[in-house]
FIMI-944662 format. One record per residue: residue number from 1; x, y, z of N, C-alpha, C in turn. Coordinates in steps of 0.2 Angstrom, whole numbers, plus 5000, padded with zeros to 4 digits. Atoms other than C-alpha are relative to their C-alpha. Example, Ala and Ser with C-alpha at 12.3 -4.5 7.8 and 13.67 -1.06 7.14 Angstrom:
2
     n    n_X    n_Y    n_Z   ca_X   ca_Y   ca_Z    c_X    c_Y    c_Z
     1   5004   4994   5000   5062   4978   5039   5004   5006   5000
     2   4996   4994   4999   5068   4995   5036   4996   5005   5003
END
This chain:
196
     n    n_X    n_Y    n_Z   ca_X   ca_Y   ca_Z    c_X    c_Y    c_Z
     1   5000   5006   4996   4897   4919   4862   4996   5001   5006
     2   5004   4999   4994   4884   4917   4876   5004   4999   5006
     3   4996   5001   4994   4890   4919   4893   4996   4995   5005
     4   5003   5005   4996   4887   4904   4904   5000   5002   5007
     5   5001   4998   4993   4881   4906   4922   5003   4994   5004
     6   4998   5005   4995   4890   4897   4936   4999   5003   5007
     7   5001   4998   4994   4886   4899   4954   5006   5004   5003
     8   4995   4996   4997   4897   4913   4962   5005   4996   5005
     9   4996   5004   4995   4902   4901   4977   5005   4995   4996
    10   4996   5005   5004   4908   4888   4964   5007   5003   4997
    11   4994   4996   5003   4920   4901   4956   5005   5002   5005
    12   4996   4997   4995   4926   4909   4972   5004   4994   5004
    13   4997   5006   4996   4929   4892   4981   5006   4997   4995
    14   4995   5003   5005   4938   4885   4965   5007   5005   5000
    15   4994   4995   5000   4949   4901   4964   5004   5000   5007
    16   4996   5000   4993   4953   4901   4983   5004   4993   5001
    17   4996   5007   5000   4958   4882   4982   5007   5001   4996
    18   4995   5000   5005   4969   4885   4967   5006   5006   5002
    19   4995   4995   4999   4977   4902   4972   5003   5000   5007
    20   4997   5000   4993   4979   4899   4991   5004   4993   5001
    21   4997   5006   4998   4985   4881   4990   5004   4997   4994
    22   4996   5003   5006   4991   4877   4972   5001   4993   5000
    23   4999   5008   4999   4987   4858   4973   5004   4997   4995
    24   4996   5004   5004   5000   4847   4966   5005   5005   4996
    25   4996   4995   5004   5009   4863   4960   4998   5001   4993
    26   5003   4999   5006   4998   4865   4945   5001   5006   4996
    27   4998   4994   5003   5002   4883   4942   5007   5003   5002
    28   4993   4996   4998   5018   4894   4942   4998   5006   5003
    29   5001   4994   4996   5014   4906   4956   5006   5003   5002
    30   4994   4997   4999   5027   4919   4958   5000   5001   5008
    31   4999   4999   4993   5034   4924   4975   4996   5005   5004
    32   5005   4995   4997   5021   4938   4977   4993   4997   5000
    33   5006   5004   5000   5007   4925   4975   4996   5001   4993
    34   5003   4999   5006   5003   4931   4957   5001   4994   4995
    35   5000   5005   5006   4999   4919   4942   4996   5003   4994
    36   5004   4998   5005   4992   4923   4925   4993   4998   5000
    37   5007   5001   5001   4974   4925   4923   4998   4995   4995
    38   5001   5005   5005   4974   4915   4907   5002   4993   5003
    39   4998   5006   4997   4983   4901   4916   4995   4997   5005
    40   5005   5002   4995   4970   4900   4930   4994   4998   4996
    41   5006   5002   5004   4956   4900   4917   5001   4994   4996
    42   4999   5006   5003   4964   4887   4907   5000   4994   5004
    43   5000   5005   4995   4967   4876   4922   4992   4998   5002
    44   5007   5001   4997   4949   4878   4929   4995   4997   4994
    45   5004   5002   5006   4942   4875   4911   5001   4992   4999
    46   4999   5007   5001   4949   4858   4912   4997   4995   5005
    47   5003   5004   4995   4939   4853   4927   4992   4999   4998
    48   5007   5002   5003   4922   4845   4924   4995   5005   5002
    49   5005   4995   4998   4913   4859   4934   4999   5005   4995
    50   5000   4994   5005   4917   4872   4921   5000   4998   4993
    51   5001   5003   5007   4918   4861   4906   5002   5004   4994
    52   4998   4996   5005   4928   4873   4896   4996   5007   4999
    53   5005   4995   5001   4915   4887   4898   5002   5006   5005
    54   4998   4994   4996   4924   4899   4911   5003   5005   4996
    55   4997   4995   5003   4929   4915   4905   5002   5006   5005
    56   4997   4994   4996   4937   4932   4911   4994   5003   5004
    57   5005   4997   4997   4920   4939   4915   4998   4996   5006
    58   5002   5004   4994   4917   4925   4928   5006   5002   5005
    59   4995   4998   4995   4934   4929   4936   4999   5007   5002
    60   5002   4993   4998   4929   4948   4936   4994   5000   5005
    61   5005   5000   4995   4913   4943   4945   5002   4998   5007
    62   4997   5002   4994   4923   4934   4958   5004   5005   5004
    63   4996   4994   4998   4934   4949   4960   4995   5005   5003
    64   5005   4995   4997   4919   4960   4963   4995   4998   5005
    65   5005   5003   4995   4910   4949   4975   5000   5005   5006
    66   5001   4994   4995   4904   4962   4988   5000   4997   5007
    67   5000   5003   4994   4903   4949   5002   5007   5000   5003
    68   4993   5001   4998   4922   4946   5003   5005   5002   4995
    69   4995   4998   5005   4937   4953   4995   5006   4995   5001
    70   4995   5005   4999   4948   4938   4992   5006   5000   4995
    71   4996   5000   5006   4957   4941   4976   5002   5007   4998
    72   4999   4994   5003   4966   4955   4967   5004   4999   4994
    73   4996   5000   5006   4973   4958   4950   5006   5004   5000
    74   4994   4996   5000   4990   4965   4946   4998   5006   4997
    75   5001   4993   5003   4992   4983   4940   4998   5000   4993
    76   5002   5000   5007   4991   4978   4922   4994   4995   4998
    77   5005   5004   5001   4977   4966   4925   5001   4993   4997
    78   4998   5006   5003   4986   4951   4918   5001   4994   5005
    79   4999   5005   4995   4989   4942   4934   4995   5001   5006
    80   5005   5000   4994   4978   4937   4949   5004   4997   5006
    81   4998   5003   4994   4982   4932   4967   4995   5000   5006
    82   5004   5000   4994   4973   4927   4983   5003   5006   5005
    83   4997   4995   4996   4975   4941   4996   5002   4997   5007
    84   4998   5003   4994   4977   4929   5011   4998   4993   5000
    85   5002   5007   4999   4975   4911   5017   5005   4995   4996
    86   4995   5004   5003   4990   4904   5008   5003   4994   5004
    87   4997   5005   4996   4997   4887   5013   5007   4999   4998
    88   4993   5000   5002   5014   4890   5005   5002   5007   5001
    89   4997   4994   4998   5026   4904   5008   4999   5005   4994
    90   5001   4994   5005   5022   4921   4998   5002   5006   5004
    91   4999   4993   4998   5028   4939   5000   4995   5004   4997
    92   5006   4996   5003   5012   4949   4998   5001   5007   5001
    93   4998   4993   5000   5021   4965   5002   4995   5004   5005
    94   5004   4996   4996   5009   4970   5016   5004   5004   5005
    95   4997   4996   4995   5013   4983   5029   4999   4997   5007
    96   5001   5003   4993   5016   4978   5047   4994   5004   5004
    97   5005   4997   4996   5002   4981   5059   5002   4999   5007
    98   4998   5000   4993   5004   4985   5077   4993   5000   5004
    99   5006   5000   4996   4989   4979   5088   5000   5005   5006
   100   5001   4996   4994   4982   4991   5101   4995   4997   5005
   101   5006   5004   4996   4968   4979   5108   4999   4993   4997
   102   5002   5007   5002   4959   4963   5105   4999   5000   4992
   103   5002   5002   5007   4958   4955   5088   4995   4994   5000
   104   5005   5005   5000   4945   4942   5083   5001   4995   4995
   105   4999   5006   5005   4944   4925   5074   4993   4997   5000
   106   5007   5003   5001   4927   4919   5067   5001   4993   4998
   107   5000   5007   5001   4924   4900   5067   4993   4997   5002
   108   5006   5003   4997   4911   4888   5072   5001   4995   5006
   109   5000   5004   4994   4907   4877   5087   5004   4993   4999
   110   4997   5006   5001   4914   4862   5078   5007   5000   5001
   111   4993   4999   4999   4931   4869   5080   5002   5001   5007
   112   4998   4998   4993   4930   4872   5099   5005   4995   5003
   113   4996   5005   4997   4938   4856   5105   5007   5000   4998
   114   4993   5000   5003   4953   4857   5093   5003   5007   5002
   115   4998   4993   4998   4955   4876   5097   5002   5000   5008
   116   4999   5000   4993   4954   4873   5116   5006   4996   5002
   117   4995   5004   4999   4967   4860   5115   5007   5003   4997
   118   4994   4998   5004   4979   4867   5102   5001   5007   4998
   119   5000   4993   5002   4975   4885   5100   4999   5001   4992
   120   5000   4999   5007   4977   4891   5082   5006   4998   4997
   121   4993   5003   5002   4992   4880   5078   4999   4995   4994
   122   5001   5006   5004   4984   4866   5067   4998   5002   4993
   123   5002   4998   5006   4979   4876   5052   5005   4999   4994
   124   4995   5002   5005   4987   4871   5035   5002   5007   4997
   125   4999   4993   5003   4987   4890   5030   5006   5003   5004
   126   4994   4997   4997   5003   4900   5033   4999   5005   5005
   127   5001   4995   4995   4995   4914   5042   4993   4999   5003
   128   5007   4999   4997   4980   4915   5054   4997   5006   4998
   129   5004   4993   5003   4967   4928   5047   4996   5002   5006
   130   5003   4997   4994   4961   4939   5061   4996   5007   4997
   131   5004   4993   5002   4949   4955   5060   5000   5004   5006
   132   5000   4995   4994   4948   4970   5071   4993   5002   5003
   133   5006   4999   4997   4930   4970   5075   4996   4993   5001
   134   5004   5006   4999   4918   4957   5083   4995   4999   4995
   135   5005   5000   5005   4905   4961   5070   5002   4996   4994
   136   4997   5003   5006   4916   4956   5056   5002   4993   5001
   137   4998   5007   4999   4922   4940   5064   4994   4996   5000
   138   5006   5003   5000   4904   4936   5067   4997   4998   4993
   139   5002   5001   5007   4900   4938   5048   5004   4994   4997
   140   4995   5005   5003   4915   4927   5044   4997   4993   5003
   141   5002   5006   4997   4909   4914   5057   4993   4997   4997
   142   5007   5002   5003   4891   4914   5050   5000   4997   4993
   143   5000   5003   5006   4897   4911   5033   5004   4993   4999
   144   4997   5006   5001   4907   4896   5037   4995   4994   5001
   145   5005   5005   5000   4899   4879   5035   5000   4997   5007
   146   5000   5003   4993   4894   4870   5051   4995   5004   5005
   147   5005   4996   4996   4882   4875   5065   5004   5004   5005
   148   4997   4997   4994   4885   4887   5079   5006   5005   4998
   149   4995   4995   5001   4895   4903   5074   5003   5001   5007
   150   4996   4998   4994   4909   4907   5087   5005   5005   4998
   151   4995   4995   5000   4919   4922   5089   5005   4999   5006
   152   4994   5001   4995   4936   4920   5098   5004   5007   5001
   153   4996   4994   4999   4945   4935   5106   5007   4998   5000
   154   4993   5001   5000   4963   4936   5103   5004   5005   5003
   155   4996   4995   4996   4975   4945   5115   5006   5002   4995
   156   4995   4998   5005   4985   4953   5100   5006   5004   5003
   157   4995   4996   4996   4994   4965   5112   5005   4995   5003
   158   4995   5005   4997   5002   4950   5122   5004   4996   4995
   159   4996   5004   5005   5006   4941   5106   5006   5005   4997
   160   4995   4995   5003   5015   4957   5099   5006   5000   5005
   161   4995   4999   4995   5024   4959   5116   5005   4994   5000
   162   4996   5006   5000   5031   4941   5114   5003   4999   4993
   163   4996   5001   5006   5038   4944   5097   4996   4998   4993
   164   5004   5002   5006   5023   4939   5085   4999   5006   4996
   165   5001   4995   5004   5022   4950   5070   4993   4999   4996
   166   5006   5000   5004   5006   4955   5061   5001   5004   4994
   167   5000   4996   5007   5003   4961   5043   4993   5002   4999
   168   5007   4998   5002   4988   4971   5037   4999   4999   4993
   169   5001   5002   5007   4981   4964   5021   4996   5005   4997
   170   5004   4996   5004   4973   4973   5007   4992   5000   5002
   171   5007   5001   4998   4956   4966   5012   4998   5002   5007
   172   5001   4998   4993   4957   4973   5030   5002   4994   5005
   173   4998   5005   4995   4962   4956   5037   5007   5001   5003
   174   4994   5000   4996   4976   4955   5050   5003   4993   5000
   175   4997   5006   5000   4988   4941   5047   5005   4999   5005
   176   4995   5002   4995   4998   4932   5060   5002   4993   5000
   177   4998   5007   5000   5008   4916   5061   4996   4997   5006
   178   5004   5004   4995   5000   4902   5071   5003   5001   5007
   179   4998   4999   4993   5000   4903   5090   4995   4996   5004
   180   5003   5005   4995   4994   4893   5105   4994   5003   5004
   181   5007   4998   4997   4978   4894   5116   5001   5005   5005
   182   5000   4995   4994   4985   4905   5130   4998   5007   4998
   183   5002   4994   5002   4981   4920   5119   4993   5001   4998
   184   5007   5001   5002   4963   4915   5116   4995   5001   5006
   185   5005   5000   4995   4947   4919   5125   4994   4997   4996
   186   5006   5003   5003   4933   4907   5119   4994   5002   5004
   187   5006   4999   4996   4915   4911   5123   4998   4994   5003
   188   5003   5006   4997   4906   4900   5134   4994   4997   4996
   189   5005   5003   5004   4895   4887   5125   4993   5001   5003
   190   5001   5000   5007   4882   4888   5118   5001   5007   4997
   191   4999   4993   5003   4885   4903   5106   4994   5003   4997
   192   5006   4998   5003   4867   4905   5101   4999   5007   5001
   193   5001   4993   4998   4867   4922   5110   5004   5005   4995
   194   4996   4996   5005   4880   4928   5096   4996   5001   4994
   195   5004   4999   5007   4867   4926   5082   4996   5006   5000
   196   5003   4994   5000   4859   4941   5076   4992   4999   5000
END
């Protein structure tokens, strides 16, 4: 059987939407975020974009995407899960992380007004995804759609002192529940100076 080519972003975005948000509860995702790879392939093959031609090789391409580590297989390779970004409660089994300095959030200028007013409280995702270096946050910001990448500093030590807990994800992201604007330091507009 000939292997059909699909753009990698189509596969990864489809997997992200499905595994992070499970729209309309279409999959039986377990409490640890895992679902059978076969179920995922079957569901996606019902979508016009894939037209029944998606296979395990495509899923493995998404798993091996060198730009971002978004997904992981179970030890036996039969199940898959998103590593972060869920909009529903999951127990990912991550270890606690104790911040010792600033953390960073990558976004775009389009989000500035909303973040200045509400902090990072309006996301539909269960956890806010932070990183421990400015450079990594900038990469994330530059990969987001929209003009003007923006990196926001997060006073993670102050958050921890006030009882917020952090988790260290397999992909290096640091997860924290939503929080308000008082912990954020936004750069002065414009952010063009942040571009490489």
